[in-house]
Structure formats: C-alpha cells, structure tokens
N, C-alpha and C positions, 0 to 999 in steps of 0.2 A: 462665433469666431473660434476656430480651432487653435489649440496651443501649438505653436511652431516647434520645430526641432531645435530652435535656438536655446531653449531652456536646458535641454540635455547636453547640447554642445558646450554651453558655458560651464555646466557642472563637470563635464569631462575635462575641459581645459583646467578647471580648478583642481581636479583630481591629479592630472599629470603634473601641474606646477607643484602641488604639495608633495607628490611622490618624489620628484627630483629634489625638492628642497629637503625632504626627510633623508634622502640618500646622502646628499652633500653634508648636511649637519652631522649625521652619524659618522661619516668618514672623518670629519674634523675632530669629533670627540675621540675617535679611535686613534688618529694620528698624533694628537696632542697629549694623549694620556689622561685626558680629563673625563674618562668614562664614569667616574664616581659622581659627576655632576649631571649625568644624563637625565635624571629624574626632574631636575629644574627645567630642562628643555621640554620634556614631555608635558609638564604642567603649563608652561608658558605657551607652547604651541597648540596642544590639542584641547586644552581646557579654556584658554583665553583668546589667543590670536585667531585660530580657525573659526570658532563660533562668532567672534566679532566681525571677521571678514564675511562670513556667510550672511550675517545680519545686514551689513553694509551693502553687499551685492543684492540681497533681497529687496532692500529699500530702493536701490537703483533700478532693478528690473521690475519692481512692483508685481512680482509673481511668486506666489507661495510654493509653486512646484520647484523653484530653484533650490531652496533649502532642503526640500524633501529629497531631490535627486542628489544634491551635494552630500548630505548626511548619509545617504545610502551608499554612495561611492566611497566616501572617506571613512566613515565610522562603521560601515557595513561589511568591511573586509576587503574591498577592492584595492585600497591603498596598500594593505599588508601583502596582498598577492603581487601587485605590480612592483613593490619595493624590491622583490627578488628577481622578477622577470626582467625589469629594466637593467639589472646588473648581470643578467645572463646566468643567474644562479638557480639551482633547483629550490622549490619551496621546502621549507623546513618540515620535518616530520611532525613537529608540534610547535605551536606558537606560544611559547612559555611566558611571554610578556603580556599576553592578553588574558582577560578574565576567563576562567574555566579551561584555559590552555587547550584550545581546539586543535585537532589534527589538520593537516593540509587538506584532506578531503572535506572535513567539516567546514573549514573556512570557505572553501569554494561553494559548497552547498548553501551555506548561510548567505554569502554574497549573491549567489544566483537567485535564491528564493526571494530575498529582499528586492532585487531588481525586477523580478516578475511581478511581485505585489505592487510595487510603485508604478510599473507599467499598466497594470490593471486599473489602479486608481486613476492614473492619468487618462486612460481610455474612457473611464466612467465620466470624468470631468469633461472630456471632449464631447461625449454623447449628450451630456446635459447642455453644453454650450451650443450644440446644433439645434436645440429647440428654439421656437420663437421666443422673443424677449419677454412676452407676457407670461410664459410658462416657466421661466427660469427663476430659481430661488435667488434671493438677494446675495447670500453668502458666496455664490458662484463667482461674483465679480473679483473676489480675492485671488482667483486662479486664472484670471484673464490676462 
C-alpha cells in the first residue's frame, strides 16, 4: 500500500494554521505592548502545544510520516519563511531569534534540504510497501 498524499496535505494544513496563529499572536503581543511576555508564548506554543497536537494527530492518523512531515514544515524553517510571506513582507536578512541566527538564504536551504530528505525517506518507505507482504519488515507497518 502506497502512502497517500493525505499525510503531506495534513502536515501542510497544520503548517498553514500554525503560521496564521503565530502571525495573529505576534500582532496581539505587539499591539498590546506585552512583547516582554513573548517568551512565555514561545515556550507554551512551540515546546508544549505544537508537540502535543502533533502527537494527537499522529495517534489519530496512525502514521509516523505525519509527525516527520509536520516537524519538517514547522521546525525545519518553513513556518519562519511563511510567517513573512503571508504578511507580504520580505524575509529578514537574519533570523536573530533562531539558534545560530541563520540568514534568509540559509533558512531556505535548510528547509529545502530537510524537505528533500523527508521526501527521499517517504519514497523509500513507499518502495518497501510495494513489496509482497512476506518480504516486508514488521516495523514498516508503523508508516502505513
């Protein structure tokens, strides 16, 4: 059984929803003058809420490619890119709030590279799934 495009579609929807959520929350912090509390938002959202929702959706879909794609999209740089694109703003020269403060070129390269690697992994899983049941490793069922 081949893995359908639904897994990537769900992960993309997750990415878009969280990007819009991040934009709205950041605007609220700016407009209310509560920017000094933004670190609490980051901890609550990116270290607690997002992983919890990824785990719940993974349990619902019973497909381990969902968290892989979602983590690639959200934590791999795509959210940070779309944050500005959705607001019709240019990408910042440097992402100072991220570890190692990557440049806009580096963040695009990182996000693209991770996406290619996850695609290659998914293709390998699909090729293994195409084998007869007797030749499939048991762990492969985690990705079905």
